[in-house]
N, C-alpha and C positions, 0 to 999 in steps of 0.2 A: 452791168451797171456802168453808168457814165458819171462824170462830174460836170456840173453846171454851176458856175460861180463858186467853186470850191465846195459844193454841196452834192453829196452822193444821191443819185436819182436812179431808181429802178425803171428800166424800159421794158414794158410788156406790150407785145403786139403793136409796136409803134407808138404807144401812149406812155408818156412820162408825166408824173405828177410831182408837185412841190408844195409842201406845207409851210414854207418859210413865212408866209403871211400869218398863219396860225400862231407860230411861235412868237412873232413880233407882237401880235395882238395880246397874247398872254402876258408878255412883258409890260405892255402899255396898261393892262388891267391889273397888274401886280399879282397875277396868278402863276402858280407853278403847274407843271405837267401833272403832278400828283393831284392837285385841286381839280383840274379838268377831268381826270380819270374818275374821281369820286363824284363830281357833280353830274357827269354824263352817264355813269354806270358802265363805261367801256372797260374791257379787260386789259390785262397787262400785255397780252399778245397784240391786241389792236393798237395800243399805245406804242409798242415797239415798231409795228408797221408804219405808223405815222412818223415816228422818229427816223425811219429808214426811207421815207418818201415812197412807200409801197401803196398800192391800191387798197382802199378799204371800202366797205359797203356804203351805199347811199344812206342807209338807215343810220350808220355811225355819223356821217357828215351832217345829217339832219339833227341828230342829238346835239352835236357840237354847236351848230348854228342856233338851236333853241336856247342853249345855255348861255351863249355869248351874245345873243340877240343880234345876229348878223345874217348876211346872205352867204351862200357857198363861195362865191367869187372873192369874198373878203378874207377867206381862210385857206384857199388853195388855188393853184394854177395848174392848167394843163399845158404841157410844153410840147410843141410840135417841132420836129427837126426841119 
C-alpha cells in the first residue's frame, strides 16, 4: 500500500485506483456512503474496498454510475507510476 496525496491506495499488479472523485461527488450530491450502499445494493465488503481504494468489479462501478448518472471516469481514477 502506498500513499498518494495523503490517501491510501492499494497497488495491485502495477494498477492503483482512487475513488476520491466518488467521495467528492457524494458530498456534492448531499449523499452519504450509506445512501450509496442502499441505492446500489452493494455490500458492506464492497463499500470497505471502495473506502480503501481497492479494486472492485466493473459491475459494481456500473451500478454506481447508474445511480449517480455519471461516467466511470467521474468517480474513479487509475493511477500509473
